[in-house]
C-alpha positions, -999 to +999 in steps of 0.1 A: -379+422-504-368+430-539-332+443-543-305+450-568-268+444-564-235+460-575-203+438-573-170+457-575-145+436-593-124+463-609-093+461-586-059+448-596-056+424-566-019+430-565-014+420-529-029+386-537-007+382-568-030+399-593-064+391-608-077+375-576-113+379-588-106+355-617-087+329-597-104+296-589-117+290-554-131+254-549-133+250-586-150+282-596-137+318-601-139+341-571-163+366-587-187+338-597-193+329-560-208+364-553-229+366-585-243+331-578-251+340-542-268+372-550-288+357-578-298+328-556-310+352-529-334+368-554-315+399-568-335+415-596-303+426-613-266+422-607-241+448-620-205+436-621-180+465-623-148+456-640-115+472-651-110+482-688-101+452-709-115+426-684-147+417-703-133+385-717-122+374-683-156+381-668-174+363-696-153+332-690-158+334-652-196+338-655-201+315-684-236+300-683-250+324-658-277+349-665-291+380-648-259+401-647-245+430-667-210+444-668-199+480-666-164+495-667-153+511-634-131+541-626-097+548-610-110+544-574-134+521-557-158+550-552-158+558-589-164+522-597-194+521-573-208+552-589-205+536-624-223+505-611-251+525-595-256+544-627-260+512-647-289+500-625-324+498-640-342+499-606-361+528-591-348+552-565-362+534-535-350+500-544-326+485-519-291+480-534-264+457-520-229+469-528-204+440-525-167+434-530-159+405-554-130+396-531-155+384-504-168+353-521-184+333-493-216+354-491-246+336-474-283+340-477-285+348-440-263+379-442-283+392-472-316+386-453-302+405-422-292+435-443-325+438-461-344+435-429-323+463-413-333+487-441-369+486-428-358+509-400-324+523-410-309+543-439-281+517-444-267+485-430-234+467-430-223+433-417-199+436-388-178+412-367-168+420-331-131+424-325-120+394-305-082+400-304-065+425-282-054+457-301-020+472-297-003+503-311+030+495-328+058+520-335+087+508-356+081+473-345+078+481-308+045+472-291+029+502-273-003+509-256-034+488-260-065+501-278-099+497-263-120+473-285-154+479-269-178+490-296-154+482-325-165+459-354-147+447-385-169+461-413-177+437-442-197+438-474-222+438-489-234+471-476-271+479-481-289+512-489-318+525-508-305+536-542-313+572-538-296+573-504-262+560-516-263+580-548-270+612-529-242+605-505-217+600-533-228+632-550-225+652-517-190+638-508-165+667-503-136+648-486-101+653-499-099+615-505-126+592-519-146+575-492-132+541-481-167+525-485-203+535-490-210+535-453-185+563-448-201+584-475-237+578-464-229+585-428-211+617-437-243+628-455-263+626-422-278+591-426-282+564-399-264+531-406-267+500-384-245+470-381-259+435-384-242+403-375-215+395-400-200+361-410-164+350-403-165+331-436-172+364-454-134+372-453-117+394-478-092+377-500-063+401-498-031+380-496-021+347-513-025+328-481-061+339-478-071+315-505-060+285-485-080+298-455-111+303-477-108+268-491-108+255-456-139+274-447-160+259-476-183+232-465-176+198-482-193+165-486-177+131-488-184+110-518-174+073-523-171+056-557-164+020-566-148+005-598-143-029-612-124-042-643-112-075-657-090-085-686-081-119-700-046-132-703-029-136-737+006-140-751+032-115-739+062-109-718+050-083-692+019-069-677+009-034-665-007-032-631-014+001-612+010+019-634+039-005-629+053-029-656+059-064-643+078-091-662+055-121-667+050-149-692+016-134-703+000-100-708-035-087-703-054-081-735-073-049-740-077-019-763-053+002-742-025-012-721-051-032-702-040-020-668-070-034-648-059-017-616-058+018-631-091+011-650-109+001-618-095+031-600-104+055-628-140+042-626-141+045-589-131+082-591-156+089-619-182+071-598-175+093-568-183+124-588-212+109-607-195+113-641-201+080-659-174+054-665-142+050-683-159+039-715-178+072-717-147+092-716-124+069-735-145+047-758-127+014-768-140+019-803-118+051-806-085+042-823-066+070-806-067+050-773-053+018-788-023+008-767-026+040-747-011+043-712-038+041-686-020+068-667-038+092-690-072+079-680-065+082-643-051+117-647-082+127-666-105+115-638-084+133-612-085+165-633-123+163-633-123+162-595-100+192-593-121+212-618-151+208-594-131+221-565-128+187-550-099+166-538-092+129-537-088+118-500-077+082-504-078+052-528-078+015-523-072-011-551-075-048-548-060-070-575-076-105-579-053-131-596-033-163-591-003-149-609+018-128-610+027-123-574+017-088-564+034-084-530+069-078-544+056-049-565+030-035-541+052-007-528+061+005-563+024+005-572+015+026-542+042+050-549+031+053-586-005+059-577+005+084-550+026+103-577-002+102-603-028+115-578-006+138-558-015+119-526+006+110-496+016+074-496-005+068-465-036+076-485-029+049-511-036+012-506-029-017-530-038-052-520-040-086-537-060-117-532-069-149-550-102-168-554-087-201-542-086-215-577-123-207-583-137-188-613-119-173-643-092-157-622-087-190-603-084-209-636-058-184-648-080-171-676-078-135-666-072-109-639-097-087-621-094-055-600-117-036-578-111-001-564-127+024-540-121+061-540-131+087-514-135+122-528-145+155-510-165+180-531-178+214-521-213+210-506-227+233-534-214+211-562 
């Protein structure tokens, strides 16, 4: 079924700390989630209603997306919805889904149920049964219970034919604006039905709601592996896993030649499928000569965060005859934990030798291998 959509994103979001529709959720702005969901479900057009002066923020949030238009809203939610409806290009009988930007985790299943319900009803909304007991409270004192039979928690989007919802807003005579479109349409004599809602379609109202929404997003585990090796040369110390160790030689490389950090950086980049360290920091670029490899690792970790992911654990193995790694292993783990903002229990550093075989066994160089486990949103 063809449909259009209006997303209301004109609120201040003050209870969530302000501007909640622009804040990132799993690496993408809150409002982008709804625009992408409605577009993916086949919306002919998506109108995003914003506050005056918010066009730049919206453009940044929806960069690279097509199929949407913006319109400035009014002083109330109802006024903003009317502005969004007026901006639609569809005909009067086209179904329109009216959605709050603060409910980002919209699924195809909810959209399908709403559109199907319009075949026999004037309007539809997703609803969740009330599972908790309800009590009246007076000045902190708990009073009588409230029967919850027949009660639902109303969600958005709410679905109506365009002419139905526009007529309801035009006919509204209440002293206060309607709380949502269902109230206005029902007051105008129309029949609205409830379809099964989705617990994930929660409204982001308070700061703590963002943590809950993050936990509700499906994620996939990705594993990357990295390897690096450098030859020994004249020097008085060596950098390994972000720790400087006094030694009678140093590792030779364009940067500080920290093989442990290089291998770990490649492992993280591998987990997110974003090339290798040489793609991001070419050894031919003079700006990286002698650079601290901390910067490379921080860059890779930042790419994970930008995609809404998180590094779960890392494991580095250093392969060398000398220097002895064990006396410095704890310091290395602590340094990696600090660089990646991980608990110490999620960081492993080990060392081994090749029993005097190969280039590491002959003392010609040092090698490192690393594995990183990363969780990314399933839609990434």
